[in-house]
N, C-alpha and C positions, 0 to 999 in steps of 0.2 A: 835746791834744785840741785845742785852742783852733787853733792854728796850721792841724792837718791842716784845718779845719773847711772852710778857705774854700779846699782845692786842687780843681781841677777832675777829674772820677772819667770823665763822657761826655757827647756830645753829642747832641743826636734833633731834628730838625725845628728847627734852627736855634738850638735853645737848650742853654745848657751847664750841667748837674747837677755839684753841688759835692757832697763828703763830708757839708755840713748838709745839703743837701736827702736825702740817702741818712739822717740818725739823723732828721730831721722826718718821712720817710714811713715810718721805721720806729716813730715817737712815734704817729705817727695809726692807724697799724694795734694796736698796742698789741704791739709785739717788744721796741722799745727796754728798757723796764722789766727784761724778761728778761736781757740782757747786763749792766743794772747790778747787779741783785742777784748775778749769779755774779761783777761785779767785788768787789764788798763781799764774797761770799762769800770769794775767794780771798785776799782782806786777813786775814780772820779766821782762815781756815787756817793762812796764815805765823804770826800772831801766837801761835798756839796750836802751833805747831812749834818756835818760837821759847822756850815753853817748855816743852819735851821732847816736845809729844804729836805721834809719826807720824814723830820727828825720824830713826829709823832709816831710812828710806824716800827721805829727800834729803841723800844723803852726796854728798860734791863725785862721785866716779865714777857714781850713779845720775843727777844732774843732767849731767854729761859727755856719757853717754850718749844721754842722753832728746835731749839737744842736739843731736847725731849725727845721731839718726833724725828731728828739725826739720829740720834744714839738707837733708837728703835728703829728704825730701817733698818741697821745697820747691825744687829744684836750684840751692841753695847751698854749694855742695861748697868756694870755695875762698873762704880768709877775707874778700877784699876783697869779695866777694861779700857776704858776710853784713854785713860790713860797710855796704856800700852798702844791704842792702836794712835795714838800722835805721833809717841816716840820713833815708831817703826815707818812711820811717814817725814820724819823732820819737822814735824808740826808744833808750835807754842799754842797753849790754851788762849791766848789774847790773840792771835792768828787768827784763827779756827772763828773766836768769838767774830772778829770783824769779816769774816765769809758771813757767818749767820745774818749778821745785820744788813749785807751786800743781798744774800738771796730773800731778804724781808721785803728790802727794797725794790726790789724786780718783780717781787711776787705781788705789788701794788700798784706796778705799772709804772715806776719811774724808769727813766733811762737816761742816760748820758755820752754824750762824744766820748769815746775812749781819750786817756792821757799822750800825748807820742811819748814814745818809748824816751826822749832826753828827759822825762819829767821827772822819770826815778832816777835813781842811780843804779849802779848793776846789781847791787844786793836787794833793794827795795823790790826791783824784777822780776829778778829770780824770784823770791817771797811770794809776790802776787802770782805769776806763774804756777808755783808749787800749790797752792793753797787752791786755787781756780781748779787746777787740774786733778787733783785729790779728791775735794771736798765737790764737786759737779759728777765725780764719777767720770771726766772725760780722760784721764788716763786709764783706767780702768777698760773703759770701751776700746781705747787705741791699743791697748795690749791685747785685745782678744781681737782686732782686726788684724793685728802681727800675726798671730797664731795661727790665724785663718790662711792666712799666706804662707806663711812657713810647711805647716800643714800639706798646704793643697800641691808648694813645692816640693815635697818629700816623695808625694804619692805621686808624680809626675816627672819626677827626676830623670826615669830612664824612658819615658813615652814619648813618641813625637809632638810635636804641635805645629801650625800650621807654619810656616816660615815667616809668611805674608802678613800675618794677624800680630807673628811674635815679633817682626820689625816695628811694625806700626807702632805697637805698645811701648816697645822700647824709645823708640823717637820721641815719644809724647813727653816720657818722663825728663824732669829738667836737669842738667849736668850738676855732679857734684857741687856744693858751693864751697869757698877759701873755708879752709879749714876743718874741714872734715876730713875722716878720714876714709881715705878715695875707694879703696878695696871693700870696706864695711858697704858703702854706702854702694859700690857695684853689686854688691850680692844682694842686698835690699832692693834696690831697684829691679834687677833680673827675677828675683818671686813678686816684684810686683807686675811685669810684665807677663809672667809663665800662669799668673793667678787671673788675671784678666781673659788670656787666651783660653785657660780650663774651663772658665764659668763659659763663654761663648759656647765651649762646645756641652757643656754639661745641659745647657738652656737652649739647645739649638732648637729651629724648627720643629721638627720631629719628635723630638723630646716635650716640647712645650703642648704640642699637639697629643700628643698620648696620655700627657698628665691633666690636660682639660677634659677630657674622656673620662676619662677615671673618677673624677669628681663633677662627673655631670649634674648630680644632685645637690650637692653644697654649694656650687658656684652657679647655680639658677638665681636670675634676678627674680623677685616676687614685688609686682606693683600692688600695692592695697590701700584702701582705706579705713581708718579703724575708729572708733568710739571706747570711752570709759569709763565705768560707771562705780558706781560706792558699792555696790553689792550682787550676790550671783543672782536673785531673782528680776533685779532690773534687767539685770543683763538676759537672762532669757525671756524677759517680756520683750525688751529690745529687741532681741533676736526672731521671735516669733511676729510683730509688727510686719520685719522686711519679708522674712521667708512665706506668709499665710495672709497676711493684709496688704500687703502690695507698699507697704510704706515708701519711702525715699529714705536715704540716712540723714538726709537735711531734717526731713520731720523729727527723726527718732531722734537725733542730737537738739534739736529746738526744746523740744516735750523734755528731752530728759535735763537740760541747759550742760549738755557734753560738750566739749572741743573734738571737732571733728578733723580726724587729722589724715593725712596723705602720704606715702613714701614710696620708694622703691630701693629695696636691698637684697644683698645675698642671702641664700638661704642657711647659711649656716652663721648668718650676723642675729638671728633671732635667736629665742631661749628655747631651750630645748623642748617648753613644755607647747610651746608655739610650732617649733620647726616639724615635731611627727605629726603637727595636723593640717600643715600647710603642706606637707609634704607630696599627698595625692589629692591635694584641693586644683577645682576649676575655676575659669574665670566665672564671676556670679556667686560663686559657692561663700555662703556665711559661715565662718569659723568660730565657736565659742557660745558663751562667754567664757574667756580662760583668767582663771585667778593669778593678778600680776601686783607683788609688791601691796598688798593692803586692798585692790582694787580687783574690776574685773573688767579685760578688753574682750571686743568684738571685733574681727575683723572680716571683713568682704574683700576677695581677690579679685583685682581688675586684669591683671595679666601676670603670664610665665613665659620668660623668654631664656631657652636653657643657653651656657654659654659655649662659645664658638671663639674661633681664634681672630675674626674680625672686631671682637671687643679690645680695643686695649688694654684696660681695667683687668678682664678677665687673665690675657695676655703677661699682665704684670704681676699679678696673683699667684700664675703658675711659674714665672721664670724664681720668682720669691721661695715661694715653695722647693721648687726646686734644690735652688743652690743654697737653702736653709738646710734640706737633707744632707744632701753631698757635704759642705762644709763642715754640717756639726759632727759628721759620720770619722771624717779626716782630723780633727782638731780631737775627740775622744780617743783616738787609737795612737796619735803620733805626739801629741805636746803631754810632755811633762811637768806642771807647772811648780816652780818654785818657791814666788811670792805670795806670801799668805793673806789671802785678798780678806 
């Protein structure tokens, strides 16, 4: 881990950010402790597996299969590409294989109380942190989070921010830990405070209200009941039975031996083939049959609720959408990536 920290990750505004900056920024946001905990937990899982607990989940064939999936996910199909990837991150093949075993144990629901930091010497702890951060892609995720803050800091460098809000965010950041570069820490802390202020401005109540209005169809909540049938003929017969013969959905479900489903989702969560049919539907309308995954489905619309600022989930969606658009634009124009992910 120590060798990696000095390596550059990206540049912004004439400043080069290293992996040490990525880790420090994650520490001041309180996110690095989560990576540390998972690293120690992974070592504890391996220790327990060596004693037999969960060892059946980490056979050589299972580890090989998980390793192949890992390589495919990262476009590391050739052996030379995998070796270069390990070298770039400073990982050994055996350390990587141990992480695959940990990942398999976790995927089978095994969990363990993390080891105490004192249970590993400094080198072992650094190795555990490195392999967890790299293979889980936490380091990549945290690098992106710092890049977002650096980009917004550059974008808002000469623009005023609310002094009260800025002061509150500065006060919430913990003081520089002993041994840290105080000037570097202060710079990263200031970026975090200014980023939070800028986000609050970009996601103001007025901006959220306007954004919701622009997405009034996509974010409409639709309540429905649905039935699934083996083929289109059965679906059409069911639709006629409901629309013309007055049968209930329960009657149709019983005769077709189909499970009656109910739900309420946003319109944009439906597949395109369903969404276009539901867009103009009114309560009581029967929609379908619509082909889906080898079967057909029939929908009966119960209620349509337009999005409003009084719906917390809609507000959350609007804020997330606004933030993603704002940050993505600034990162694309202001960040020069150096590290070859």
